[in-house]
Chimera marker file (.cmm) of the C-alpha trace (Angstrom):
<marker_set name="trace">
<marker id="1" x="18.323" y="1.637" z="11.679" r="1" g="1" b="0" radius="0.5"/>
<marker id="2" x="14.858" y="1.482" z="13.426" r="1" g="1" b="0" radius="0.5"/>
<marker id="3" x="12.079" y="2.019" z="10.772" r="1" g="1" b="0" radius="0.5"/>
<marker id="4" x="9.706" y="4.318" z="12.821" r="1" g="1" b="0" radius="0.5"/>
<marker id="5" x="5.709" y="4.066" z="11.138" r="1" g="1" b="0" radius="0.5"/>
<marker id="6" x="3.626" y="6.654" z="12.047" r="1" g="1" b="0" radius="0.5"/>
<marker id="7" x="0.453" y="8.982" z="10.656" r="1" g="1" b="0" radius="0.5"/>
<marker id="8" x="0.882" y="10.671" z="7.030" r="1" g="1" b="0" radius="0.5"/>
<marker id="9" x="0.499" y="13.765" z="7.466" r="1" g="1" b="0" radius="0.5"/>
<marker id="10" x="0.287" y="16.833" z="5.225" r="1" g="1" b="0" radius="0.5"/>
<marker id="11" x="3.467" y="18.041" z="5.398" r="1" g="1" b="0" radius="0.5"/>
<marker id="12" x="4.558" y="15.012" z="4.037" r="1" g="1" b="0" radius="0.5"/>
<marker id="13" x="3.265" y="15.459" z="0.343" r="1" g="1" b="0" radius="0.5"/>
<marker id="14" x="6.546" y="16.342" z="-1.188" r="1" g="1" b="0" radius="0.5"/>
<marker id="15" x="8.540" y="13.516" z="0.627" r="1" g="1" b="0" radius="0.5"/>
<marker id="16" x="5.720" y="11.095" z="-1.052" r="1" g="1" b="0" radius="0.5"/>
<marker id="17" x="6.149" y="12.906" z="-4.484" r="1" g="1" b="0" radius="0.5"/>
<marker id="18" x="9.855" y="11.970" z="-4.218" r="1" g="1" b="0" radius="0.5"/>
<marker id="19" x="8.719" y="8.241" z="-3.058" r="1" g="1" b="0" radius="0.5"/>
<marker id="20" x="6.487" y="7.749" z="-5.694" r="1" g="1" b="0" radius="0.5"/>
<marker id="21" x="8.938" y="9.197" z="-8.210" r="1" g="1" b="0" radius="0.5"/>
<marker id="22" x="11.083" y="6.033" z="-7.793" r="1" g="1" b="0" radius="0.5"/>
<marker id="23" x="10.811" y="3.770" z="-11.182" r="1" g="1" b="0" radius="0.5"/>
<marker id="24" x="10.306" y="0.245" z="-8.954" r="1" g="1" b="0" radius="0.5"/>
<marker id="25" x="7.625" y="2.254" z="-6.941" r="1" g="1" b="0" radius="0.5"/>
<marker id="26" x="5.285" y="3.156" z="-9.626" r="1" g="1" b="0" radius="0.5"/>
<marker id="27" x="6.049" y="0.307" z="-11.592" r="1" g="1" b="0" radius="0.5"/>
<marker id="28" x="4.570" y="-1.697" z="-9.057" r="1" g="1" b="0" radius="0.5"/>
<marker id="29" x="1.919" y="0.534" z="-7.913" r="1" g="1" b="0" radius="0.5"/>
<marker id="30" x="-1.170" y="2.182" z="-9.706" r="1" g="1" b="0" radius="0.5"/>
<marker id="31" x="1.191" y="5.634" z="-9.460" r="1" g="1" b="0" radius="0.5"/>
<marker id="32" x="1.657" y="7.468" z="-12.327" r="1" g="1" b="0" radius="0.5"/>
<marker id="33" x="5.543" y="8.404" z="-12.752" r="1" g="1" b="0" radius="0.5"/>
<marker id="34" x="6.472" y="11.951" z="-11.820" r="1" g="1" b="0" radius="0.5"/>
<marker id="35" x="3.860" y="12.684" z="-8.985" r="1" g="1" b="0" radius="0.5"/>
<marker id="36" x="3.888" y="16.577" z="-7.772" r="1" g="1" b="0" radius="0.5"/>
<marker id="37" x="3.740" y="17.196" z="-4.632" r="1" g="1" b="0" radius="0.5"/>
<marker id="38" x="0.383" y="19.354" z="-5.325" r="1" g="1" b="0" radius="0.5"/>
<marker id="39" x="-1.078" y="16.251" z="-6.127" r="1" g="1" b="0" radius="0.5"/>
<marker id="40" x="-0.047" y="14.399" z="-2.906" r="1" g="1" b="0" radius="0.5"/>
<marker id="41" x="-1.117" y="17.605" z="-0.772" r="1" g="1" b="0" radius="0.5"/>
<marker id="42" x="-4.619" y="17.391" z="-2.288" r="1" g="1" b="0" radius="0.5"/>
<marker id="43" x="-5.131" y="13.745" z="-1.867" r="1" g="1" b="0" radius="0.5"/>
<marker id="44" x="-3.836" y="14.067" z="1.930" r="1" g="1" b="0" radius="0.5"/>
<marker id="45" x="-6.096" y="17.110" z="2.542" r="1" g="1" b="0" radius="0.5"/>
<marker id="46" x="-9.176" y="15.529" z="1.456" r="1" g="1" b="0" radius="0.5"/>
<marker id="47" x="-8.554" y="11.909" z="2.763" r="1" g="1" b="0" radius="0.5"/>
<marker id="48" x="-11.885" y="10.727" z="3.642" r="1" g="1" b="0" radius="0.5"/>
<marker id="49" x="-12.401" y="9.512" z="7.456" r="1" g="1" b="0" radius="0.5"/>
<marker id="50" x="-12.813" y="5.777" z="5.843" r="1" g="1" b="0" radius="0.5"/>
<marker id="51" x="-9.056" y="5.816" z="4.895" r="1" g="1" b="0" radius="0.5"/>
<marker id="52" x="-5.862" y="5.488" z="6.678" r="1" g="1" b="0" radius="0.5"/>
<marker id="53" x="-2.753" y="6.403" z="5.746" r="1" g="1" b="0" radius="0.5"/>
<marker id="54" x="0.830" y="5.957" z="7.561" r="1" g="1" b="0" radius="0.5"/>
<marker id="55" x="4.122" y="6.416" z="6.262" r="1" g="1" b="0" radius="0.5"/>
<marker id="56" x="7.445" y="4.946" z="7.668" r="1" g="1" b="0" radius="0.5"/>
<marker id="57" x="10.799" y="6.686" z="8.340" r="1" g="1" b="0" radius="0.5"/>
<marker id="58" x="14.306" y="5.828" z="8.976" r="1" g="1" b="0" radius="0.5"/>
<marker id="59" x="16.386" y="8.676" z="10.394" r="1" g="1" b="0" radius="0.5"/>
<marker id="60" x="13.686" y="10.905" z="9.975" r="1" g="1" b="0" radius="0.5"/>
<marker id="61" x="13.353" y="10.487" z="5.983" r="1" g="1" b="0" radius="0.5"/>
<marker id="62" x="10.097" y="9.381" z="4.906" r="1" g="1" b="0" radius="0.5"/>
<marker id="63" x="11.088" y="5.904" z="2.790" r="1" g="1" b="0" radius="0.5"/>
<marker id="64" x="7.220" y="4.190" z="2.982" r="1" g="1" b="0" radius="0.5"/>
<marker id="65" x="3.891" y="4.701" z="2.659" r="1" g="1" b="0" radius="0.5"/>
<marker id="66" x="0.428" y="2.855" z="3.131" r="1" g="1" b="0" radius="0.5"/>
<marker id="67" x="-2.948" y="3.774" z="2.489" r="1" g="1" b="0" radius="0.5"/>
<marker id="68" x="-5.524" y="1.505" z="3.900" r="1" g="1" b="0" radius="0.5"/>
<marker id="69" x="-9.267" y="1.920" z="2.775" r="1" g="1" b="0" radius="0.5"/>
<marker id="70" x="-11.977" y="0.327" z="4.960" r="1" g="1" b="0" radius="0.5"/>
<marker id="71" x="-14.754" y="-0.188" z="2.587" r="1" g="1" b="0" radius="0.5"/>
<marker id="72" x="-18.049" y="1.344" z="3.063" r="1" g="1" b="0" radius="0.5"/>
<marker id="73" x="-20.560" y="-0.085" z="1.258" r="1" g="1" b="0" radius="0.5"/>
<marker id="74" x="-23.200" y="-1.910" z="3.523" r="1" g="1" b="0" radius="0.5"/>
<marker id="75" x="-22.403" y="-5.141" z="2.123" r="1" g="1" b="0" radius="0.5"/>
<marker id="76" x="-18.731" y="-5.022" z="2.299" r="1" g="1" b="0" radius="0.5"/>
<marker id="77" x="-17.873" y="-2.989" z="6.083" r="1" g="1" b="0" radius="0.5"/>
<marker id="78" x="-16.191" y="-6.411" z="7.065" r="1" g="1" b="0" radius="0.5"/>
<marker id="79" x="-13.678" y="-5.825" z="4.373" r="1" g="1" b="0" radius="0.5"/>
<marker id="80" x="-10.443" y="-3.333" z="3.582" r="1" g="1" b="0" radius="0.5"/>
<marker id="81" x="-8.053" y="-2.882" z="0.948" r="1" g="1" b="0" radius="0.5"/>
<marker id="82" x="-4.605" y="-1.500" z="0.745" r="1" g="1" b="0" radius="0.5"/>
<marker id="83" x="-1.742" y="-0.527" z="-1.161" r="1" g="1" b="0" radius="0.5"/>
<marker id="84" x="1.894" y="0.518" z="-0.758" r="1" g="1" b="0" radius="0.5"/>
<marker id="85" x="5.042" y="1.579" z="-1.954" r="1" g="1" b="0" radius="0.5"/>
<marker id="86" x="8.807" y="1.584" z="-0.363" r="1" g="1" b="0" radius="0.5"/>
<marker id="87" x="11.698" y="3.991" z="-1.517" r="1" g="1" b="0" radius="0.5"/>
<marker id="88" x="13.774" y="2.024" z="-4.419" r="1" g="1" b="0" radius="0.5"/>
<marker id="89" x="16.848" y="2.758" z="-2.141" r="1" g="1" b="0" radius="0.5"/>
<marker id="90" x="15.109" y="0.859" z="0.912" r="1" g="1" b="0" radius="0.5"/>
<marker id="91" x="13.890" y="-2.501" z="-0.530" r="1" g="1" b="0" radius="0.5"/>
<marker id="92" x="14.732" y="-5.699" z="1.431" r="1" g="1" b="0" radius="0.5"/>
<marker id="93" x="15.334" y="-3.897" z="4.643" r="1" g="1" b="0" radius="0.5"/>
<marker id="94" x="11.272" y="-4.850" z="6.428" r="1" g="1" b="0" radius="0.5"/>
<marker id="95" x="9.859" y="-1.360" z="5.387" r="1" g="1" b="0" radius="0.5"/>
<marker id="96" x="6.809" y="-3.286" z="3.818" r="1" g="1" b="0" radius="0.5"/>
<marker id="97" x="6.120" y="-5.649" z="6.844" r="1" g="1" b="0" radius="0.5"/>
<marker id="98" x="6.392" y="-2.793" z="9.308" r="1" g="1" b="0" radius="0.5"/>
<marker id="99" x="3.393" y="-1.160" z="7.168" r="1" g="1" b="0" radius="0.5"/>
<marker id="100" x="1.246" y="-4.221" z="6.599" r="1" g="1" b="0" radius="0.5"/>
<marker id="101" x="1.806" y="-5.024" z="10.364" r="1" g="1" b="0" radius="0.5"/>
<marker id="102" x="0.444" y="-1.534" z="11.105" r="1" g="1" b="0" radius="0.5"/>
<marker id="103" x="-2.194" y="-1.664" z="8.923" r="1" g="1" b="0" radius="0.5"/>
<marker id="104" x="-3.165" y="-5.383" z="10.439" r="1" g="1" b="0" radius="0.5"/>
<marker id="105" x="-3.355" y="-4.275" z="13.920" r="1" g="1" b="0" radius="0.5"/>
<marker id="106" x="-5.689" y="-1.615" z="12.809" r="1" g="1" b="0" radius="0.5"/>
<marker id="107" x="-7.861" y="-3.349" z="10.791" r="1" g="1" b="0" radius="0.5"/>
<marker id="108" x="-7.822" y="-6.590" z="13.695" r="1" g="1" b="0" radius="0.5"/>
<marker id="109" x="-8.259" y="-5.215" z="16.796" r="1" g="1" b="0" radius="0.5"/>
<marker id="110" x="-9.890" y="-1.573" z="15.755" r="1" g="1" b="0" radius="0.5"/>
<marker id="111" x="-11.947" y="-1.759" z="12.854" r="1" g="1" b="0" radius="0.5"/>
<marker id="112" x="-13.676" y="-5.383" z="13.147" r="1" g="1" b="0" radius="0.5"/>
<marker id="113" x="-12.484" y="-5.844" z="9.305" r="1" g="1" b="0" radius="0.5"/>
<marker id="114" x="-12.679" y="-9.517" z="8.762" r="1" g="1" b="0" radius="0.5"/>
<marker id="115" x="-11.459" y="-9.481" z="5.142" r="1" g="1" b="0" radius="0.5"/>
<marker id="116" x="-8.614" y="-7.527" z="3.482" r="1" g="1" b="0" radius="0.5"/>
<marker id="117" x="-8.176" y="-8.036" z="-0.002" r="1" g="1" b="0" radius="0.5"/>
<marker id="118" x="-5.446" y="-6.326" z="-2.307" r="1" g="1" b="0" radius="0.5"/>
<marker id="119" x="-4.251" y="-6.853" z="-5.606" r="1" g="1" b="0" radius="0.5"/>
<marker id="120" x="-0.797" y="-7.263" z="-7.091" r="1" g="1" b="0" radius="0.5"/>
<marker id="121" x="1.582" y="-7.740" z="-10.473" r="1" g="1" b="0" radius="0.5"/>
<marker id="122" x="1.869" y="-11.216" z="-11.005" r="1" g="1" b="0" radius="0.5"/>
<marker id="123" x="5.286" y="-10.538" z="-11.702" r="1" g="1" b="0" radius="0.5"/>
<marker id="124" x="6.376" y="-8.898" z="-8.341" r="1" g="1" b="0" radius="0.5"/>
<marker id="125" x="7.473" y="-12.350" z="-6.268" r="1" g="1" b="0" radius="0.5"/>
<marker id="126" x="8.974" y="-10.225" z="-3.978" r="1" g="1" b="0" radius="0.5"/>
<marker id="127" x="5.659" y="-8.419" z="-2.603" r="1" g="1" b="0" radius="0.5"/>
<marker id="128" x="3.978" y="-11.979" z="-3.401" r="1" g="1" b="0" radius="0.5"/>
<marker id="129" x="6.113" y="-13.715" z="-0.950" r="1" g="1" b="0" radius="0.5"/>
<marker id="130" x="5.613" y="-10.586" z="1.540" r="1" g="1" b="0" radius="0.5"/>
<marker id="131" x="1.947" y="-10.877" z="1.192" r="1" g="1" b="0" radius="0.5"/>
<marker id="132" x="2.233" y="-14.372" z="2.205" r="1" g="1" b="0" radius="0.5"/>
<marker id="133" x="3.978" y="-14.418" z="5.043" r="1" g="1" b="0" radius="0.5"/>
<marker id="134" x="0.736" y="-12.269" z="6.513" r="1" g="1" b="0" radius="0.5"/>
<marker id="135" x="-1.213" y="-15.210" z="5.839" r="1" g="1" b="0" radius="0.5"/>
<marker id="136" x="-2.717" y="-13.445" z="2.293" r="1" g="1" b="0" radius="0.5"/>
<marker id="137" x="-3.407" y="-15.937" z="-0.465" r="1" g="1" b="0" radius="0.5"/>
<marker id="138" x="-3.849" y="-15.871" z="-4.334" r="1" g="1" b="0" radius="0.5"/>
<marker id="139" x="-7.766" y="-15.933" z="-4.980" r="1" g="1" b="0" radius="0.5"/>
<marker id="140" x="-7.620" y="-15.434" z="-8.720" r="1" g="1" b="0" radius="0.5"/>
<marker id="141" x="-5.856" y="-14.040" z="-11.540" r="1" g="1" b="0" radius="0.5"/>
<marker id="142" x="-7.064" y="-10.981" z="-13.853" r="1" g="1" b="0" radius="0.5"/>
<marker id="143" x="-6.048" y="-10.939" z="-17.189" r="1" g="1" b="0" radius="0.5"/>
<marker id="144" x="-4.662" y="-7.664" z="-18.638" r="1" g="1" b="0" radius="0.5"/>
<marker id="145" x="-5.749" y="-5.652" z="-15.412" r="1" g="1" b="0" radius="0.5"/>
<marker id="146" x="-3.127" y="-3.190" z="-15.428" r="1" g="1" b="0" radius="0.5"/>
<marker id="147" x="-1.301" y="-1.415" z="-18.007" r="1" g="1" b="0" radius="0.5"/>
<marker id="148" x="2.150" y="-0.582" z="-17.111" r="1" g="1" b="0" radius="0.5"/>
<marker id="149" x="4.866" y="0.241" z="-19.416" r="1" g="1" b="0" radius="0.5"/>
<marker id="150" x="3.182" y="0.144" z="-22.884" r="1" g="1" b="0" radius="0.5"/>
<marker id="151" x="1.890" y="-3.117" z="-22.244" r="1" g="1" b="0" radius="0.5"/>
<marker id="152" x="-0.814" y="-5.145" z="-19.889" r="1" g="1" b="0" radius="0.5"/>
<marker id="153" x="0.004" y="-7.422" z="-17.386" r="1" g="1" b="0" radius="0.5"/>
<marker id="154" x="-1.866" y="-9.791" z="-15.162" r="1" g="1" b="0" radius="0.5"/>
<marker id="155" x="-2.618" y="-9.487" z="-11.402" r="1" g="1" b="0" radius="0.5"/>
<marker id="156" x="-3.332" y="-11.590" z="-8.373" r="1" g="1" b="0" radius="0.5"/>
<marker id="157" x="-5.990" y="-11.616" z="-6.107" r="1" g="1" b="0" radius="0.5"/>
<marker id="158" x="-4.787" y="-11.989" z="-2.661" r="1" g="1" b="0" radius="0.5"/>
<marker id="159" x="-6.641" y="-11.781" z="0.565" r="1" g="1" b="0" radius="0.5"/>
<marker id="160" x="-6.341" y="-12.480" z="4.182" r="1" g="1" b="0" radius="0.5"/>
<marker id="161" x="-9.621" y="-13.743" z="6.221" r="1" g="1" b="0" radius="0.5"/>
<marker id="162" x="-8.982" y="-13.507" z="9.751" r="1" g="1" b="0" radius="0.5"/>
<marker id="163" x="-10.356" y="-16.236" z="11.287" r="1" g="1" b="0" radius="0.5"/>
<link id1="1" id2="2" r="1" g="1" b="0" radius="0.2"/>
<link id1="2" id2="3" r="1" g="1" b="0" radius="0.2"/>
<link id1="3" id2="4" r="1" g="1" b="0" radius="0.2"/>
<link id1="4" id2="5" r="1" g="1" b="0" radius="0.2"/>
<link id1="5" id2="6" r="1" g="1" b="0" radius="0.2"/>
<link id1="6" id2="7" r="1" g="1" b="0" radius="0.2"/>
<link id1="7" id2="8" r="1" g="1" b="0" radius="0.2"/>
<link id1="8" id2="9" r="1" g="1" b="0" radius="0.2"/>
<link id1="9" id2="10" r="1" g="1" b="0" radius="0.2"/>
<link id1="10" id2="11" r="1" g="1" b="0" radius="0.2"/>
<link id1="11" id2="12" r="1" g="1" b="0" radius="0.2"/>
<link id1="12" id2="13" r="1" g="1" b="0" radius="0.2"/>
<link id1="13" id2="14" r="1" g="1" b="0" radius="0.2"/>
<link id1="14" id2="15" r="1" g="1" b="0" radius="0.2"/>
<link id1="15" id2="16" r="1" g="1" b="0" radius="0.2"/>
<link id1="16" id2="17" r="1" g="1" b="0" radius="0.2"/>
<link id1="17" id2="18" r="1" g="1" b="0" radius="0.2"/>
<link id1="18" id2="19" r="1" g="1" b="0" radius="0.2"/>
<link id1="19" id2="20" r="1" g="1" b="0" radius="0.2"/>
<link id1="20" id2="21" r="1" g="1" b="0" radius="0.2"/>
<link id1="21" id2="22" r="1" g="1" b="0" radius="0.2"/>
<link id1="22" id2="23" r="1" g="1" b="0" radius="0.2"/>
<link id1="23" id2="24" r="1" g="1" b="0" radius="0.2"/>
<link id1="24" id2="25" r="1" g="1" b="0" radius="0.2"/>
<link id1="25" id2="26" r="1" g="1" b="0" radius="0.2"/>
<link id1="26" id2="27" r="1" g="1" b="0" radius="0.2"/>
<link id1="27" id2="28" r="1" g="1" b="0" radius="0.2"/>
<link id1="28" id2="29" r="1" g="1" b="0" radius="0.2"/>
<link id1="29" id2="30" r="1" g="1" b="0" radius="0.2"/>
<link id1="30" id2="31" r="1" g="1" b="0" radius="0.2"/>
<link id1="31" id2="32" r="1" g="1" b="0" radius="0.2"/>
<link id1="32" id2="33" r="1" g="1" b="0" radius="0.2"/>
<link id1="33" id2="34" r="1" g="1" b="0" radius="0.2"/>
<link id1="34" id2="35" r="1" g="1" b="0" radius="0.2"/>
<link id1="35" id2="36" r="1" g="1" b="0" radius="0.2"/>
<link id1="36" id2="37" r="1" g="1" b="0" radius="0.2"/>
<link id1="37" id2="38" r="1" g="1" b="0" radius="0.2"/>
<link id1="38" id2="39" r="1" g="1" b="0" radius="0.2"/>
<link id1="39" id2="40" r="1" g="1" b="0" radius="0.2"/>
<link id1="40" id2="41" r="1" g="1" b="0" radius="0.2"/>
<link id1="41" id2="42" r="1" g="1" b="0" radius="0.2"/>
<link id1="42" id2="43" r="1" g="1" b="0" radius="0.2"/>
<link id1="43" id2="44" r="1" g="1" b="0" radius="0.2"/>
<link id1="44" id2="45" r="1" g="1" b="0" radius="0.2"/>
<link id1="45" id2="46" r="1" g="1" b="0" radius="0.2"/>
<link id1="46" id2="47" r="1" g="1" b="0" radius="0.2"/>
<link id1="47" id2="48" r="1" g="1" b="0" radius="0.2"/>
<link id1="48" id2="49" r="1" g="1" b="0" radius="0.2"/>
<link id1="49" id2="50" r="1" g="1" b="0" radius="0.2"/>
<link id1="50" id2="51" r="1" g="1" b="0" radius="0.2"/>
<link id1="51" id2="52" r="1" g="1" b="0" radius="0.2"/>
<link id1="52" id2="53" r="1" g="1" b="0" radius="0.2"/>
<link id1="53" id2="54" r="1" g="1" b="0" radius="0.2"/>
<link id1="54" id2="55" r="1" g="1" b="0" radius="0.2"/>
<link id1="55" id2="56" r="1" g="1" b="0" radius="0.2"/>
<link id1="56" id2="57" r="1" g="1" b="0" radius="0.2"/>
<link id1="57" id2="58" r="1" g="1" b="0" radius="0.2"/>
<link id1="58" id2="59" r="1" g="1" b="0" radius="0.2"/>
<link id1="59" id2="60" r="1" g="1" b="0" radius="0.2"/>
<link id1="60" id2="61" r="1" g="1" b="0" radius="0.2"/>
<link id1="61" id2="62" r="1" g="1" b="0" radius="0.2"/>
<link id1="62" id2="63" r="1" g="1" b="0" radius="0.2"/>
<link id1="63" id2="64" r="1" g="1" b="0" radius="0.2"/>
<link id1="64" id2="65" r="1" g="1" b="0" radius="0.2"/>
<link id1="65" id2="66" r="1" g="1" b="0" radius="0.2"/>
<link id1="66" id2="67" r="1" g="1" b="0" radius="0.2"/>
<link id1="67" id2="68" r="1" g="1" b="0" radius="0.2"/>
<link id1="68" id2="69" r="1" g="1" b="0" radius="0.2"/>
<link id1="69" id2="70" r="1" g="1" b="0" radius="0.2"/>
<link id1="70" id2="71" r="1" g="1" b="0" radius="0.2"/>
<link id1="71" id2="72" r="1" g="1" b="0" radius="0.2"/>
<link id1="72" id2="73" r="1" g="1" b="0" radius="0.2"/>
<link id1="73" id2="74" r="1" g="1" b="0" radius="0.2"/>
<link id1="74" id2="75" r="1" g="1" b="0" radius="0.2"/>
<link id1="75" id2="76" r="1" g="1" b="0" radius="0.2"/>
<link id1="76" id2="77" r="1" g="1" b="0" radius="0.2"/>
<link id1="77" id2="78" r="1" g="1" b="0" radius="0.2"/>
<link id1="78" id2="79" r="1" g="1" b="0" radius="0.2"/>
<link id1="79" id2="80" r="1" g="1" b="0" radius="0.2"/>
<link id1="80" id2="81" r="1" g="1" b="0" radius="0.2"/>
<link id1="81" id2="82" r="1" g="1" b="0" radius="0.2"/>
<link id1="82" id2="83" r="1" g="1" b="0" radius="0.2"/>
<link id1="83" id2="84" r="1" g="1" b="0" radius="0.2"/>
<link id1="84" id2="85" r="1" g="1" b="0" radius="0.2"/>
<link id1="85" id2="86" r="1" g="1" b="0" radius="0.2"/>
<link id1="86" id2="87" r="1" g="1" b="0" radius="0.2"/>
<link id1="87" id2="88" r="1" g="1" b="0" radius="0.2"/>
<link id1="88" id2="89" r="1" g="1" b="0" radius="0.2"/>
<link id1="89" id2="90" r="1" g="1" b="0" radius="0.2"/>
<link id1="90" id2="91" r="1" g="1" b="0" radius="0.2"/>
<link id1="91" id2="92" r="1" g="1" b="0" radius="0.2"/>
<link id1="92" id2="93" r="1" g="1" b="0" radius="0.2"/>
<link id1="93" id2="94" r="1" g="1" b="0" radius="0.2"/>
<link id1="94" id2="95" r="1" g="1" b="0" radius="0.2"/>
<link id1="95" id2="96" r="1" g="1" b="0" radius="0.2"/>
<link id1="96" id2="97" r="1" g="1" b="0" radius="0.2"/>
<link id1="97" id2="98" r="1" g="1" b="0" radius="0.2"/>
<link id1="98" id2="99" r="1" g="1" b="0" radius="0.2"/>
<link id1="99" id2="100" r="1" g="1" b="0" radius="0.2"/>
<link id1="100" id2="101" r="1" g="1" b="0" radius="0.2"/>
<link id1="101" id2="102" r="1" g="1" b="0" radius="0.2"/>
<link id1="102" id2="103" r="1" g="1" b="0" radius="0.2"/>
<link id1="103" id2="104" r="1" g="1" b="0" radius="0.2"/>
<link id1="104" id2="105" r="1" g="1" b="0" radius="0.2"/>
<link id1="105" id2="106" r="1" g="1" b="0" radius="0.2"/>
<link id1="106" id2="107" r="1" g="1" b="0" radius="0.2"/>
<link id1="107" id2="108" r="1" g="1" b="0" radius="0.2"/>
<link id1="108" id2="109" r="1" g="1" b="0" radius="0.2"/>
<link id1="109" id2="110" r="1" g="1" b="0" radius="0.2"/>
<link id1="110" id2="111" r="1" g="1" b="0" radius="0.2"/>
<link id1="111" id2="112" r="1" g="1" b="0" radius="0.2"/>
<link id1="112" id2="113" r="1" g="1" b="0" radius="0.2"/>
<link id1="113" id2="114" r="1" g="1" b="0" radius="0.2"/>
<link id1="114" id2="115" r="1" g="1" b="0" radius="0.2"/>
<link id1="115" id2="116" r="1" g="1" b="0" radius="0.2"/>
<link id1="116" id2="117" r="1" g="1" b="0" radius="0.2"/>
<link id1="117" id2="118" r="1" g="1" b="0" radius="0.2"/>
<link id1="118" id2="119" r="1" g="1" b="0" radius="0.2"/>
<link id1="119" id2="120" r="1" g="1" b="0" radius="0.2"/>
<link id1="120" id2="121" r="1" g="1" b="0" radius="0.2"/>
<link id1="121" id2="122" r="1" g="1" b="0" radius="0.2"/>
<link id1="122" id2="123" r="1" g="1" b="0" radius="0.2"/>
<link id1="123" id2="124" r="1" g="1" b="0" radius="0.2"/>
<link id1="124" id2="125" r="1" g="1" b="0" radius="0.2"/>
<link id1="125" id2="126" r="1" g="1" b="0" radius="0.2"/>
<link id1="126" id2="127" r="1" g="1" b="0" radius="0.2"/>
<link id1="127" id2="128" r="1" g="1" b="0" radius="0.2"/>
<link id1="128" id2="129" r="1" g="1" b="0" radius="0.2"/>
<link id1="129" id2="130" r="1" g="1" b="0" radius="0.2"/>
<link id1="130" id2="131" r="1" g="1" b="0" radius="0.2"/>
<link id1="131" id2="132" r="1" g="1" b="0" radius="0.2"/>
<link id1="132" id2="133" r="1" g="1" b="0" radius="0.2"/>
<link id1="133" id2="134" r="1" g="1" b="0" radius="0.2"/>
<link id1="134" id2="135" r="1" g="1" b="0" radius="0.2"/>
<link id1="135" id2="136" r="1" g="1" b="0" radius="0.2"/>
<link id1="136" id2="137" r="1" g="1" b="0" radius="0.2"/>
<link id1="137" id2="138" r="1" g="1" b="0" radius="0.2"/>
<link id1="138" id2="139" r="1" g="1" b="0" radius="0.2"/>
<link id1="139" id2="140" r="1" g="1" b="0" radius="0.2"/>
<link id1="140" id2="141" r="1" g="1" b="0" radius="0.2"/>
<link id1="141" id2="142" r="1" g="1" b="0" radius="0.2"/>
<link id1="142" id2="143" r="1" g="1" b="0" radius="0.2"/>
<link id1="143" id2="144" r="1" g="1" b="0" radius="0.2"/>
<link id1="144" id2="145" r="1" g="1" b="0" radius="0.2"/>
<link id1="145" id2="146" r="1" g="1" b="0" radius="0.2"/>
<link id1="146" id2="147" r="1" g="1" b="0" radius="0.2"/>
<link id1="147" id2="148" r="1" g="1" b="0" radius="0.2"/>
<link id1="148" id2="149" r="1" g="1" b="0" radius="0.2"/>
<link id1="149" id2="150" r="1" g="1" b="0" radius="0.2"/>
<link id1="150" id2="151" r="1" g="1" b="0" radius="0.2"/>
<link id1="151" id2="152" r="1" g="1" b="0" radius="0.2"/>
<link id1="152" id2="153" r="1" g="1" b="0" radius="0.2"/>
<link id1="153" id2="154" r="1" g="1" b="0" radius="0.2"/>
<link id1="154" id2="155" r="1" g="1" b="0" radius="0.2"/>
<link id1="155" id2="156" r="1" g="1" b="0" radius="0.2"/>
<link id1="156" id2="157" r="1" g="1" b="0" radius="0.2"/>
<link id1="157" id2="158" r="1" g="1" b="0" radius="0.2"/>
<link id1="158" id2="159" r="1" g="1" b="0" radius="0.2"/>
<link id1="159" id2="160" r="1" g="1" b="0" radius="0.2"/>
<link id1="160" id2="161" r="1" g="1" b="0" radius="0.2"/>
<link id1="161" id2="162" r="1" g="1" b="0" radius="0.2"/>
<link id1="162" id2="163" r="1" g="1" b="0" radius="0.2"/>
</marker_set>
């Protein structure tokens, strides 16, 4: 089973709406439940130049997504951030790792990005372990930073610095 990563296309809007409608996918991201295809289409049609989006496919089915932002404030041009989601039925297959590899290559070899900073829910041990595999470290914890399922939860600030 080969995981193929490619740039996101506007025609992926329906697949992304389905992906982020999955319980784990919206629980562990900042997406809201029941996203619409129209919302995703609008996002993809109006994507700024400094934001890069990729999807992961298996057998032509979109099963993962990562959005990478090259920060544009003058004193943050060396920084980037990303958010990703994987379809609930495809966890544990390396989809997240393939997506992260694609944006690390872009950041390290093409965009001159030195620091990538992300936030992750403190109880998402699978994602934390994945990020650590790529050199991300926990830099701090934000209390009550995300509202999820009717309660506030903490998030970790994690970062990877290219040395």
